[in-house]
Every structure is written in C-alpha cells, then in structure tokens.
N, C-alpha and C positions, 0 to 999 in steps of 0.2 A: 787268541786275543781278539778283542773287539775294538775297532777304530771307528769313531763317529765324528761327524761334523754336522751341526744343525744350526739353521738360521732362524732367528726370532726378530720380530719387529717391535721396536720400542714405542710405547704410547706417546702421542704428541704431548709436548711440554714436560716430559719426564727425564730429559737429558741430565738435568742437575741432580736428580735422584740417582741416576745411573752413575754419575761421578761419585756420589756418596757411597753407593754400593761397592764400586771398585775400590774406593779408599778403605771401606770396611774390610774387604778381602785382604788388602795389603797389610792393614793394621792387625788382622787376626791370623796372619799367615801360619803361625805355629799350630793353631787349632785346625786350620784348613788342611794343613799337611797331614795331621793325625787322622782327620776324616777321610782323606784320599786313601791313606794306607788301609784304614778299616774297610773302606768300600772297594778295595782292590783296584783303584784307579791309579795308573802309573804316571799319566800325564794328563793335565787338564789346562786348557788355554782358552781365554775369552778374547775375542777380537771385536772391535767396534768399527762400524762403517756408517758414514752419512752419505746418502745418495738421493739426489732430487729432494732435498729438505726432509728426508725420512731417515731415521736412525735405525740401525740393525745391530744386533749382537750375534756373534757366531760362537758356538761352543765346540771346541775340539777336544776329544779325549781318546786315550788309549787305556784299555782296562782289561781285566781278566774276562774271559768269555762269559763266565757266570759271575757278574758283579755282585757284591754283597749288599743287595737291596734290602735285606731283612735286618740290617743294623739299626739299632735304636736311633731316633732322631736326636741330634745334639743341639745345643743352643745356637751353634753356628749354622746348622742346617735350618733351624726355625727362622733365623734372621734372613738367611738366603731366600727362603720361601716367601717371606714378607716382602722383600725387595722384588722378587720375581712377580708376585701378584700385583704389586703397585706399578711396575714398570713395563711388563711384557703385554703387548696387545694380543689378547686371546681371540680377536676376530680375524687375525692373520694366522693361517695354518703354518706351523713350523715346517721349514723345508729341510729334510734330511738329505745330505749329499751322499753320493755313492762313491766309495773308495775304489778307484780304478787300479791303483797299485799302492801297496804298502811296503816301504823299504826300511827295514830295521836290521842293523848288523847283528850277526849271530851272538856276539858277546853280550849285547844288550838283551836279546831274547832270553838267553840263559839266565841272566841276572833277574829279569822280570818274573821268570818262572819260580824263582826261589823265594 
C-alpha cells in the first residue's frame, strides 16, 4: 500500500475558484468515488490551510502500491485537471511528506486487498 501526503500552494486570488472546485467534488461525489475505485485509491482527502495570507492544499491518499494510472481520463478527471491548472501555483515545488508510521487495522488491510 502507498500512503501519500503532498502540499500544494494555491495561486494568489484563486481561493474562490478553490471553493468552486471543492463544491464540484462534493456535487460529483458518485463519479469521484467510481474514479477512486478504478484508480485503486482507497482514501483520498483534501485539506485546506491559510498561513500568512497564503493558501495551501494538502492531498492525502492511501492507494494500491501500483495505482491504476493507465485508466482512461474521465470527464471528472478532466475537470479536476482544469481546476488544478487554474488554481495550483506551479512556481512552488509540491512538498511530499514522508510517512513515519502508517497505522491501519488488519481488518481494513484485508478489506483493501480484496
């Protein structure tokens, strides 16, 4: 299993578009969940932080060691990539956090493997 946490900086003035993006995710949750299943992502969470007048998004995921990256791009993925391109500051190098300890109960590990 692969566990990831990555920090991205939001472009200045794009907080309202991030709100729209998050709303889109909520409104499209059925399709989002189908994409996660197809991509073998068990958990994905987006966190928001505002620090010193700069906004950041953190992506947390738990997925199969070999995620299904060869899956065809869905309309939801295309929309997600549009929001990502509009909102994420590409001059800021994304920060990948290192998982120091991953604690998952065996019953959930077994379920995830099936």
